[in-house]
C-alpha positions as CSV (number, residue, x, y, z in Angstrom):
1,D,154.0,62.3,63.2
2,A,152.0,65.4,64.3
3,G,152.9,68.8,66.0
4,A,150.8,71.7,67.1
5,I,150.4,74.5,65.2
6,Y,149.5,77.8,67.5
7,G,149.4,81.6,67.2
8,S,146.8,84.1,67.1
9,I,144.9,85.8,64.0
10,L,144.2,89.4,64.2
11,F,141.1,91.4,62.1
12,N,140.6,95.2,62.0
13,G,143.3,95.4,64.9
14,A,141.6,92.8,67.3
15,G,141.7,88.9,67.8
16,L,139.5,87.4,65.2
17,K,136.9,85.6,67.5
18,G,135.5,82.2,66.5
19,G,137.3,81.8,62.9
20,A,137.2,78.6,61.3
21,I,140.4,77.2,60.7
22,T,140.9,74.2,58.5
23,I,144.8,72.7,58.1
24,T,145.2,70.5,55.0
25,C,148.8,68.8,54.9
26,G,148.6,66.2,51.9
27,G,145.5,64.4,51.8
28,E,144.5,64.9,55.8
29,T,142.5,67.8,56.9
30,V,142.0,68.8,60.5
31,K,139.8,71.5,61.6
32,G,139.7,74.1,64.8
33,A,138.4,77.5,65.7
34,T,140.1,80.8,66.9
35,L,139.3,81.6,70.7
36,D,137.7,84.9,71.7
37,D,141.3,86.4,71.9
38,G,142.2,85.3,68.5
39,S,144.4,82.5,69.8
40,Y,144.4,79.0,68.4
41,R,146.2,75.6,68.7
42,I,145.9,72.7,66.4
43,T,147.7,69.5,66.1
44,A,148.3,68.8,62.4
45,P,150.2,66.0,60.2
46,E,154.2,66.9,59.7
47,G,154.5,68.6,56.7
48,R,153.8,71.4,54.0
49,C,150.2,72.4,54.7
50,T,147.6,74.9,53.8
51,F,146.0,77.0,56.3
52,T,142.8,78.4,55.8
53,V,140.8,80.7,58.2
54,A,136.8,81.6,57.3
55,A,134.7,84.0,59.3
56,G,132.6,87.0,58.4
57,F,135.1,88.7,55.6
58,G,135.2,85.3,53.6
59,M,138.4,83.0,53.7
60,A,142.2,83.6,53.7
61,S,144.7,81.1,53.4
62,A,148.7,81.0,53.9
63,E,151.2,78.0,53.3
64,V,152.7,76.6,56.7
65,T,154.9,74.0,57.4
66,S,154.0,71.7,60.4
67,A,156.6,69.8,62.4
68,S,157.1,67.2,65.1
69,S,157.6,70.0,67.5
70,A,155.0,72.9,68.1
71,T,155.1,75.7,65.7
72,R,154.1,79.2,65.9
73,Y,152.1,81.2,63.2
74,S,150.5,84.4,64.1
75,F,148.6,86.1,61.3
76,E,146.8,89.3,60.4
77,V,144.0,89.2,57.9
78,V,144.5,92.0,55.7
79,K,142.6,93.0,52.3
80,G,144.7,92.0,49.2
81,G,144.2,92.6,45.4
82,S,141.8,89.4,45.2
83,G,140.2,89.2,48.5
84,Y,141.4,88.7,51.7
85,E,145.4,87.4,52.5
86,L,146.8,86.3,55.7
87,R,150.0,88.3,56.5
88,R,152.4,86.4,59.0
89,Q,153.4,88.7,62.0
């Protein structure tokens, strides 16, 4: 089963335009990108997944869970101790 993961990503107080998104669940990977306002919607396999966004700042990742129904994850990219991190909003 697969469900949609959707939401928005902010960077420096604005929507992250054109961020490359990769969602890896088990051995399966799906890709997408943020729209001009930082929003996204990607269908991913059900289960525990790693959500990664890449843009001019580099890469940032977070753990997410994909369910058979749509799941919302909105993030802000923040500077952390070892680079950038995704902080859930």
